[in-house]
Backbone bond lengths (Angstrom), bond angles and torsions (degrees), N, CA, C in turn:
res aa  C-N    CA-C-N  psi(-1)  N-CA   C-N-CA  omega(-1)  CA-C   N-CA-C  phi
1 M - - - 1.464 - - 1.528 108.06 -
2 K 1.306 115.47 142.44 1.465 120.92 -177.17 1.521 109.34 -78.67
3 R 1.323 115.90 140.51 1.447 120.17 179.10 1.522 110.18 -80.32
4 K 1.331 116.03 152.53 1.459 123.33 179.86 1.521 110.38 -107.11
5 R 1.346 115.97 146.06 1.454 120.78 179.38 1.524 109.48 -109.29
6 V 1.324 115.45 137.95 1.459 122.02 175.69 1.524 107.46 -129.77
7 R 1.314 116.51 131.24 1.472 121.22 175.90 1.523 107.45 -96.83
8 L 1.330 115.07 127.17 1.465 121.10 -177.16 1.523 110.91 -130.92
9 N 1.321 115.59 144.31 1.457 121.59 166.20 1.522 106.19 -87.98
10 V 1.303 116.01 120.41 1.473 120.76 -174.86 1.514 108.75 -119.25
11 K 1.342 115.24 131.70 1.468 120.91 177.88 1.514 108.13 -114.59
12 F 1.314 116.21 128.54 1.441 122.49 -178.38 1.508 110.98 -103.11
13 S 1.316 116.39 147.72 1.452 123.94 171.28 1.518 105.77 -125.48
14 G 1.317 116.13 96.25 1.462 120.47 -172.21 1.515 108.29 73.61
15 D 1.345 116.81 -120.72 1.455 119.98 177.71 1.528 112.39 -107.28
16 K 1.330 117.55 12.40 1.477 122.57 -179.51 1.524 109.83 -112.09
17 I 1.322 115.41 148.73 1.460 121.46 176.50 1.534 108.40 -85.54
18 C 1.324 116.49 123.92 1.459 119.21 178.55 1.530 112.05 -104.73
19 C 1.338 118.38 -15.03 1.460 121.16 179.51 1.538 108.66 -155.92
20 A 1.304 117.12 137.02 1.468 121.67 174.48 1.523 107.51 -147.69
21 K 1.342 115.82 110.60 1.464 121.90 -178.66 1.503 110.00 -135.63
22 S 1.331 116.66 160.88 1.471 120.03 174.35 1.519 108.38 -72.21
23 P 1.333 116.79 151.71 1.480 119.23 -178.83 1.508 114.68 -60.26
24 E 1.333 118.17 -28.90 1.467 121.02 178.94 1.534 111.72 -66.46
25 I 1.312 116.99 -39.49 1.456 121.71 -179.80 1.527 110.96 -76.72
26 C 1.317 115.82 -32.71 1.451 121.49 -173.43 1.541 113.44 -84.87
27 G 1.309 118.71 6.24 1.473 122.74 -172.85 1.518 113.70 -63.15
28 K 1.336 118.77 -31.55 1.488 121.70 -176.60 1.507 112.87 -97.74
29 C 1.307 117.42 8.04 1.463 121.14 -178.08 1.519 111.41 -69.99
30 K 1.336 116.68 139.72 1.468 120.59 179.67 1.519 112.24 -75.27
31 E 1.334 117.74 -24.72 1.449 121.59 -176.93 1.536 112.09 -104.68
32 L 1.312 116.66 31.85 1.473 121.35 -177.37 1.516 112.20 -63.71
33 N 1.315 117.93 -29.26 1.466 121.13 -179.35 1.538 112.24 -72.86
34 K 1.327 118.90 -10.81 1.464 122.79 178.98 1.527 111.39 -93.36
35 C 1.333 117.62 -2.36 1.452 122.08 -175.87 1.535 111.70 -95.22
36 E 1.330 114.68 155.38 1.464 122.35 174.07 1.518 108.48 -112.56
37 L 1.311 117.56 134.75 1.454 122.12 176.20 1.520 108.41 -85.97
38 L 1.345 115.63 115.58 1.467 121.94 -176.53 1.516 110.13 -122.73
39 D 1.341 116.09 147.93 1.452 122.28 171.33 1.516 108.09 -97.58
40 M 1.314 116.26 122.02 1.463 122.50 177.89 1.529 108.21 -108.98
41 Y 1.316 117.05 141.90 1.461 122.60 179.26 1.508 109.51 -121.50
42 Y 1.350 115.43 142.14 1.445 120.68 176.81 1.513 110.13 -148.91
43 Y 1.308 115.91 160.13 1.471 122.10 176.82 1.519 108.11 -106.24
44 P 1.341 117.66 112.62 1.452 118.86 -179.66 1.527 112.24 -66.91
45 Y 1.288 115.64 143.65 1.484 124.13 178.09 1.510 112.64 65.06
46 D 1.307 119.98 15.30 1.470 121.74 -179.04 1.525 111.42 -65.58
47 D 1.336 118.12 -41.51 1.443 121.07 -179.60 1.540 111.54 -71.24
48 I 1.317 116.51 -33.26 1.465 119.96 -179.84 1.531 109.68 -66.27
49 K 1.358 116.60 -39.87 1.456 119.44 178.28 1.513 110.63 -63.19
50 E 1.320 117.09 -40.75 1.459 120.98 178.94 1.534 110.79 -63.92
51 C 1.318 115.42 -40.44 1.470 120.21 179.32 1.517 111.53 -65.06
52 M 1.333 117.33 -41.65 1.455 120.98 -176.91 1.531 112.65 -73.64
53 R 1.324 117.52 -16.82 1.463 120.12 176.11 1.528 111.59 -73.78
54 H 1.297 115.68 -15.47 1.468 120.64 -176.90 1.523 109.52 -61.63
55 D 1.310 117.96 147.77 1.459 121.12 -175.10 1.530 113.52 -81.44
56 S 1.334 119.55 9.05 1.445 120.51 178.61 1.527 112.04 -85.72
57 Y 1.334 118.32 4.36 1.455 121.85 179.16 1.522 109.48 -115.35
58 K 1.335 115.67 145.56 1.469 120.81 174.73 1.519 107.82 -137.39
59 R 1.303 116.78 160.14 1.452 122.39 179.81 1.513 109.87 -98.98
60 E 1.343 116.95 127.73 1.452 122.35 174.09 1.511 108.52 -127.23
61 R 1.327 116.48 116.13 1.484 122.16 179.84 1.509 112.41 51.59
62 G 1.332 117.88 40.95 1.454 121.89 177.04 1.499 115.71 88.62
63 A 1.323 118.46 -12.45 1.464 121.02 -178.99 1.519 109.98 -105.53
64 L 1.315 115.86 150.02 1.469 120.56 176.58 1.501 110.00 -85.66
65 K 1.311 116.15 129.76 1.470 123.12 176.80 1.500 108.74 -122.48
66 Q 1.323 116.77 142.01 1.451 120.88 177.43 1.518 108.94 -85.93
67 R 1.325 115.50 131.79 1.478 119.58 177.56 1.512 108.74 -74.03
68 K 1.312 114.42 148.28 1.473 119.35 -178.47 1.490 111.56 -99.73
């Protein structure tokens, strides 16, 4: 699966993130000059695929059912 890119304005407080918003939403912020513009990448549905690989699911007539 292809990864997706998101551009975010990120504000740090020490080594922790205290704010992360898209630049369109963050346009009226008073502390915009304290933010860093970062590109974040993620794989959509990656956790769902991992969950569905679990052996607690089985297929019945084309539908996924959870085993009890």
